[in-house]
Backbone as XML, in Angstrom:
<?xml version="1.0"?>
<chain id="A" units="angstrom">
  <residue number="1" name="UNK">
    <atom name="N" x="-8.395" y="6.451" z="-1.157"/>
    <atom name="CA" x="-7.019" y="6.805" z="-1.476"/>
    <atom name="C" x="-6.186" y="6.974" z="-0.206"/>
  </residue>
  <residue number="2" name="UNK">
    <atom name="N" x="-6.769" y="7.545" z="0.834"/>
    <atom name="CA" x="-6.018" y="7.738" z="2.069"/>
    <atom name="C" x="-5.631" y="6.391" z="2.684"/>
  </residue>
  <residue number="3" name="UNK">
    <atom name="N" x="-6.486" y="5.385" z="2.496"/>
    <atom name="CA" x="-6.160" y="4.053" z="3.014"/>
    <atom name="C" x="-4.937" y="3.491" z="2.294"/>
  </residue>
  <residue number="4" name="UNK">
    <atom name="N" x="-4.896" y="3.664" z="0.974"/>
    <atom name="CA" x="-3.759" y="3.172" z="0.202"/>
    <atom name="C" x="-2.485" y="3.907" z="0.602"/>
  </residue>
  <residue number="5" name="UNK">
    <atom name="N" x="-2.594" y="5.206" z="0.787"/>
    <atom name="CA" x="-1.417" y="5.986" z="1.189"/>
    <atom name="C" x="-0.907" y="5.526" z="2.553"/>
  </residue>
  <residue number="6" name="UNK">
    <atom name="N" x="-1.816" y="5.253" z="3.452"/>
    <atom name="CA" x="-1.425" y="4.776" z="4.787"/>
    <atom name="C" x="-0.682" y="3.444" z="4.681"/>
  </residue>
  <residue number="7" name="UNK">
    <atom name="N" x="-1.187" y="2.546" z="3.847"/>
    <atom name="CA" x="-0.551" y="1.238" z="3.671"/>
    <atom name="C" x="0.856" y="1.406" z="3.119"/>
  </residue>
  <residue number="8" name="UNK">
    <atom name="N" x="1.008" y="2.291" z="2.114"/>
    <atom name="CA" x="2.325" y="2.509" z="1.526"/>
    <atom name="C" x="3.277" y="3.149" z="2.526"/>
  </residue>
  <residue number="9" name="UNK">
    <atom name="N" x="2.790" y="4.099" z="3.293"/>
    <atom name="CA" x="3.631" y="4.747" z="4.297"/>
    <atom name="C" x="4.101" y="3.740" z="5.347"/>
  </residue>
  <residue number="10" name="UNK">
    <atom name="N" x="3.213" y="2.846" z="5.754"/>
    <atom name="CA" x="3.597" y="1.825" z="6.734"/>
    <atom name="C" x="4.674" y="0.909" z="6.161"/>
  </residue>
  <residue number="11" name="UNK">
    <atom name="N" x="4.540" y="0.542" z="4.900"/>
    <atom name="CA" x="5.529" y="-0.330" z="4.272"/>
    <atom name="C" x="6.881" y="0.369" z="4.177"/>
  </residue>
  <residue number="12" name="UNK">
    <atom name="N" x="6.862" y="1.659" z="3.874"/>
    <atom name="CA" x="8.122" y="2.408" z="3.818"/>
    <atom name="C" x="8.771" y="2.483" z="5.192"/>
  </residue>
  <residue number="13" name="UNK">
    <atom name="N" x="7.973" y="2.703" z="6.209"/>
    <atom name="CA" x="8.514" y="2.797" z="7.568"/>
    <atom name="C" x="9.157" y="1.483" z="7.997"/>
  </residue>
  <residue number="14" name="UNK">
    <atom name="N" x="8.551" y="0.383" z="7.605"/>
    <atom name="CA" x="9.088" y="-0.929" z="7.958"/>
    <atom name="C" x="10.161" y="-1.370" z="6.974"/>
  </residue>
  <residue number="15" name="UNK">
    <atom name="N" x="10.372" y="-0.588" z="5.923"/>
    <atom name="CA" x="11.296" y="-0.918" z="4.837"/>
    <atom name="C" x="10.971" y="-2.290" z="4.272"/>
  </residue>
  <residue number="16" name="UNK">
    <atom name="N" x="9.699" y="-2.509" z="4.065"/>
    <atom name="CA" x="9.204" y="-3.775" z="3.544"/>
    <atom name="C" x="8.909" y="-3.604" z="2.057"/>
  </residue>
  <residue number="17" name="UNK">
    <atom name="N" x="9.668" y="-4.282" z="1.185"/>
    <atom name="CA" x="9.450" y="-4.126" z="-0.254"/>
    <atom name="C" x="8.202" y="-4.841" z="-0.767"/>
  </residue>
  <residue number="18" name="UNK">
    <atom name="N" x="7.621" y="-5.686" z="0.060"/>
    <atom name="CA" x="6.449" y="-6.441" z="-0.380"/>
    <atom name="C" x="5.232" y="-6.039" z="0.437"/>
  </residue>
  <residue number="19" name="UNK">
    <atom name="N" x="4.111" y="-5.913" z="-0.256"/>
    <atom name="CA" x="2.848" y="-5.603" z="0.411"/>
    <atom name="C" x="1.866" y="-6.727" z="0.120"/>
  </residue>
  <residue number="20" name="UNK">
    <atom name="N" x="1.119" y="-7.122" z="1.118"/>
    <atom name="CA" x="0.038" y="-8.074" z="0.881"/>
    <atom name="C" x="-1.218" y="-7.270" z="0.604"/>
  </residue>
  <residue number="21" name="UNK">
    <atom name="N" x="-1.451" y="-7.004" z="-0.675"/>
    <atom name="CA" x="-2.532" y="-6.096" z="-1.050"/>
    <atom name="C" x="-3.899" y="-6.662" z="-0.708"/>
  </residue>
  <residue number="22" name="UNK">
    <atom name="N" x="-4.052" y="-7.974" z="-0.819"/>
    <atom name="CA" x="-5.352" y="-8.564" z="-0.519"/>
    <atom name="C" x="-5.700" y="-8.374" z="0.957"/>
  </residue>
  <residue number="23" name="UNK">
    <atom name="N" x="-4.722" y="-8.554" z="1.822"/>
    <atom name="CA" x="-4.968" y="-8.368" z="3.254"/>
    <atom name="C" x="-5.321" y="-6.932" z="3.580"/>
  </residue>
  <residue number="24" name="UNK">
    <atom name="N" x="-4.785" y="-5.992" z="2.804"/>
    <atom name="CA" x="-5.054" y="-4.581" z="3.055"/>
    <atom name="C" x="-6.348" y="-4.122" z="2.390"/>
  </residue>
  <residue number="25" name="UNK">
    <atom name="N" x="-6.965" y="-4.977" z="1.599"/>
    <atom name="CA" x="-8.226" y="-4.617" z="0.962"/>
    <atom name="C" x="-8.051" y="-3.770" z="-0.283"/>
  </residue>
  <residue number="26" name="UNK">
    <atom name="N" x="-6.879" y="-3.807" z="-0.878"/>
    <atom name="CA" x="-6.623" y="-3.039" z="-2.099"/>
    <atom name="C" x="-6.585" y="-4.008" z="-3.274"/>
  </residue>
  <residue number="27" name="UNK">
    <atom name="N" x="-7.233" y="-3.634" z="-4.355"/>
    <atom name="CA" x="-7.334" y="-4.572" z="-5.466"/>
    <atom name="C" x="-6.748" y="-4.049" z="-6.768"/>
  </residue>
  <residue number="28" name="UNK">
    <atom name="N" x="-6.554" y="-2.742" z="-6.887"/>
    <atom name="CA" x="-6.056" y="-2.203" z="-8.150"/>
    <atom name="C" x="-4.878" y="-1.268" z="-7.919"/>
  </residue>
  <residue number="29" name="UNK">
    <atom name="N" x="-4.009" y="-1.168" z="-8.916"/>
    <atom name="CA" x="-2.865" y="-0.275" z="-8.804"/>
    <atom name="C" x="-3.280" y="1.187" z="-8.865"/>
  </residue>
  <residue number="30" name="UNK">
    <atom name="N" x="-4.475" y="1.465" z="-9.370"/>
    <atom name="CA" x="-4.957" y="2.843" z="-9.374"/>
    <atom name="C" x="-5.118" y="3.372" z="-7.951"/>
  </residue>
  <residue number="31" name="UNK">
    <atom name="N" x="-5.283" y="2.458" z="-7.004"/>
    <atom name="CA" x="-5.444" y="2.861" z="-5.606"/>
    <atom name="C" x="-4.101" y="3.147" z="-4.939"/>
  </residue>
  <residue number="32" name="UNK">
    <atom name="N" x="-3.000" y="2.890" z="-5.639"/>
    <atom name="CA" x="-1.682" y="2.993" z="-5.024"/>
    <atom name="C" x="-0.870" y="4.107" z="-5.672"/>
  </residue>
  <residue number="33" name="UNK">
    <atom name="N" x="-0.911" y="5.301" z="-5.133"/>
    <atom name="CA" x="-0.133" y="6.400" z="-5.696"/>
    <atom name="C" x="1.361" y="6.172" z="-5.492"/>
  </residue>
  <residue number="34" name="UNK">
    <atom name="N" x="2.143" y="6.521" z="-6.471"/>
    <atom name="CA" x="3.584" y="6.422" z="-6.329"/>
    <atom name="C" x="4.169" y="5.096" z="-6.785"/>
  </residue>
  <residue number="35" name="UNK">
    <atom name="N" x="3.358" y="4.198" z="-7.312"/>
    <atom name="CA" x="3.900" y="2.938" z="-7.822"/>
    <atom name="C" x="3.958" y="2.962" z="-9.326"/>
  </residue>
</chain>
């Protein structure tokens, strides 16, 4: 979960609306809090 949170925080900092989930190693929305 901390990995997913880190990925989301980085995307917010960059103001990037798109995430490449496969590159980040995330496969399910359950891993992404706040979506």
